[in-house]
C-alpha positions as CSV (number, residue, x, y, z in Angstrom):
1,M,1.4,-6.1,16.2
2,L,1.6,-3.8,13.2
3,P,4.0,-1.0,12.3
4,D,3.4,2.7,13.6
5,S,1.8,5.1,11.1
6,E,4.8,6.6,9.8
7,M,6.3,3.3,9.2
8,L,3.6,2.4,7.0
9,R,3.7,5.4,5.3
10,N,7.4,5.3,4.7
11,A,6.8,1.8,3.3
12,A,4.1,2.8,1.1
13,R,5.4,5.6,-0.4
14,A,8.5,3.4,-1.2
15,A,6.5,0.7,-2.4
16,A,4.6,2.9,-4.7
17,A,7.9,4.9,-6.0
18,E,9.2,1.5,-7.0
19,L,6.3,0.2,-8.7
20,T,5.7,3.6,-10.8
21,G,9.4,4.3,-11.5
22,R,9.0,7.7,-9.7
23,G,8.8,9.6,-6.8
24,V,5.2,9.5,-5.3
25,K,3.7,12.2,-3.0
26,D,1.3,11.5,-0.1
27,S,-1.8,12.8,-1.9
28,Q,-1.0,11.6,-5.6
29,K,-3.4,9.5,-6.8
30,L,-2.2,6.2,-8.1
31,V,-5.3,4.0,-9.0
32,S,-7.9,6.8,-10.3
33,S,-4.9,8.6,-12.4
34,G,-4.2,5.2,-14.1
35,L,-0.5,5.3,-12.7
36,I,-0.8,1.8,-11.1
37,D,-3.7,-0.9,-12.5
38,S,-5.4,-3.6,-10.2
39,L,-2.6,-5.9,-11.1
40,A,0.0,-3.4,-9.6
41,V,-2.5,-2.9,-6.7
42,L,-1.4,-7.0,-5.9
43,K,1.9,-6.2,-6.4
44,L,2.2,-3.4,-3.7
45,I,0.5,-5.3,-1.3
46,S,2.7,-8.3,-1.8
47,M,5.7,-5.7,-1.4
48,L,4.1,-4.2,1.8
49,E,3.4,-7.9,3.1
50,K,7.2,-8.4,2.6
51,K,8.6,-5.1,3.8
52,L,6.3,-4.7,6.9
53,N,6.1,-8.6,7.9
54,I,2.4,-8.2,7.9
55,V,-0.7,-9.6,6.2
56,I,-3.1,-8.0,4.1
57,P,-6.2,-9.9,3.4
58,A,-6.7,-9.0,-0.2
59,E,-9.7,-10.4,-0.9
60,T,-11.7,-8.0,0.9
61,L,-10.2,-5.1,-0.6
62,Q,-10.6,-2.9,-3.5
63,P,-8.1,-1.2,-6.1
64,E,-9.6,2.2,-4.6
65,D,-8.3,1.3,-1.0
66,F,-4.7,1.7,-2.5
67,D,-5.5,5.1,-4.1
68,D,-2.9,7.3,-2.4
69,V,-0.4,6.8,0.5
70,A,-2.9,7.9,3.1
71,L,-5.3,5.6,2.0
72,I,-2.7,2.6,2.1
73,V,-1.9,3.4,5.6
74,E,-5.7,4.0,6.7
75,T,-6.2,0.1,4.9
76,I,-3.3,-1.9,6.6
77,E,-3.9,0.0,9.8
78,R,-8.0,-1.2,9.4
79,V,-7.4,-5.2,7.7
80,G,-4.1,-5.9,8.3
81,R,-2.0,-8.2,10.6
82,A,1.0,-9.1,12.0
83,G,2.9,-11.5,10.0
84,K,3.7,-15.0,11.3
């Protein structure tokens, strides 16, 4: 079972802040603004998988799926699976 939306949002916000080195607002564009690149998106996915004990199948996703915290939550709810 996936964590609830608030837990996903908090983890996404924390992971994005860790990658960017600064606080991140929920609506702040991450990829389209150049704040993080596609390699950082892969790191973000890995961080979220570890923090939340979930699996996010990256092969079906695009960097734009991780452009802001709300999209990250929506993407995880759509494709994420509970971890092992």
